[in-house]
N, C-alpha and C positions, 0 to 999 in steps of 0.2 A: 274873359267873361266870369265872376262870380257864382256858385250855386245861386245863391240868395237871389242875386240878378235873374239868371234863367228862368227861377220856379215864383219867380213875381207874377201874379193874378193865375196861378195855377189852382185847380179844387185842392184838399189837404189830404186826398189819397196819394197825394204823389203824383212825381212824372217816371216817364218813360220813352226812350229813343225809339221814333218810326222813324222809317224808311221817307227821303225827300223824292220829289217830285223831279223826274228828268223833263228838263226845258230845251228849248227849240235849237240852241245849238250842240247840247250834245249827241242828241235825237238825230239832227244834223250831218255829223262826224258820222255816228254809227250808220248812218244809210249809203254814205259813201262809202264807206268799206265794203257794206252788202255789194253795193254797186262794181264795185273790183272783183268781191269773188265773183257775182254772177257775171262778171263779162269774162274770166277766167273761164269759168265753165263755157263759157259759152264759143271761146275762142279753141279752148280746147278738145271737148265734146260734142258739141251741135255743129260747128263749122265742119271738124272732119267728117263727121255722118252724115254730111249733107253733102260734101262733094262725093264722097264714094256714093251715097244714091244718085249720082248725079244731075242733083237740084240745085237752081240758083243760090247764089248766097247772096246777091243784094237785086232781089225781084220785086218788082212794082207792087203794090196794093199789099196790104196787112193781111191778107188772107194766105198769102205765101207761105207754104210749108216750113220754110225756113224761121217766117215772121210768129205763126204759130208754136213752134217748136223752142223758139224761145222764151215767147210769156207764158210759155207752160211751165217752164222752168221756173222764171220770176215768181210765176205764184204758190206754185210748191214750195216752192225753197221758203218762202213767208208763213205759208199756212203749214206746213211742218215743222218749222224749226220752233217757229210759236208754239206750235202745239205739243210738242215732245220735250223742248228744254225752257222753254218761257221768253225764249231769245235768240235771236239771228247769231250768226258769226260778230257783226258788227255791234251788235247789244253785247255779245260776249265783250269784248276787246275793251269798251266804252264802259262796261258794266252797269248797263242800264236792263231791266228786264220789263217784257210786260205782264200785268196781274188784272185778274177782276178787282172791280170795285167795291165789290162786297167783301173780298177776301176768300171767295169761292176760287176752286180748280179752274182751270180755263176748259172749253169746253168745245166739241167741234163747232157747234152752231155759233158759237160766239166768236171763235178763230176765221172759219170762211167769211164771215160778215163781216169782221173787223178788216181782213187782210184782202178780200175780194171788193166783195162794194166799197169799204167804208177808204179802201187805196186808190180805186176809179176814180172817185168822186174827187179824192185829194189830187192826184194828177193832174183832172181834167181841167179844176179852178184850183192853181197854186195858193192861191191866197185862204183858201180852207183849212189848207195846213200850216201856213203862218199865224193862225190863231194861236195856236202851242204858247207865244210869246206872249198872249195878253189875257189866259183866263187864269183864273186862281188855282184849277190842280194842274195845269200846264196839258190841257187835253187838246188831241187836235180833232178833226171833224169825224174822222174813225175812232175813236174815243170813244166820243160822245155817243154816237149811235151805237156801239157796244159793248157801253158800259167796263169800260177797260182803264188802265191806269198806267202808265210808264215811270217807272220808280230805280231809284240809282239801289244799287242791291249793297254798300259799303258807306254812306251818306246818310244821314241820320236827324232831325229835329227832335225836341222836348216836345211832349204831349200828355196832356194829363192822363194818371192810371188806367188802363181799361179801354183804352183806345189800340185796337189793333194794325189801324193804316191810317197813314197820314191824310185818306180820304175824311176820317172822320175826325181830323185835327187839321182843318183846311184853314183856319183862321190865324195858324202857326207858323205859314210857310214862309213865311218873313222873318220868324223867329228865328233865335241861334243855331247854326247847326252845329254837328258834334261831329 
């Protein structure tokens, strides 16, 4: 596509490249990678420690020590990785990251709310996660409630100069990718 076609309809101030939103499938593959990582941690760390402690591995009830430990590792993984790196191992592999909608730094409140409460709601009613495929900014429920976006690190779209994120140029999402 020629530059003149890419800038057609843009303000006279020029254009810049801003990160593109991460859609449903890339986020799905990222999550599957994270589940493999977490399953490995469970099998290599939590399970042997549970056996050493004399705890049942497959006990009944969600409040069994093994299940509580597994759930704690699951949520700590997502909270800590997102806070310190802006992405989990799955997101690193797929080249996507979590950012605040306003471009500010991710803070503890935002991350805990997004990862704990939002992820719980999305896991309780999976259809709430599927909305990623139908929203203009490709946001899941936990993105809406925490005011976050998931973007590609190396995929961009053209936007009018002065726009920091694709969130500010959402009407261009279906435009040309760079």
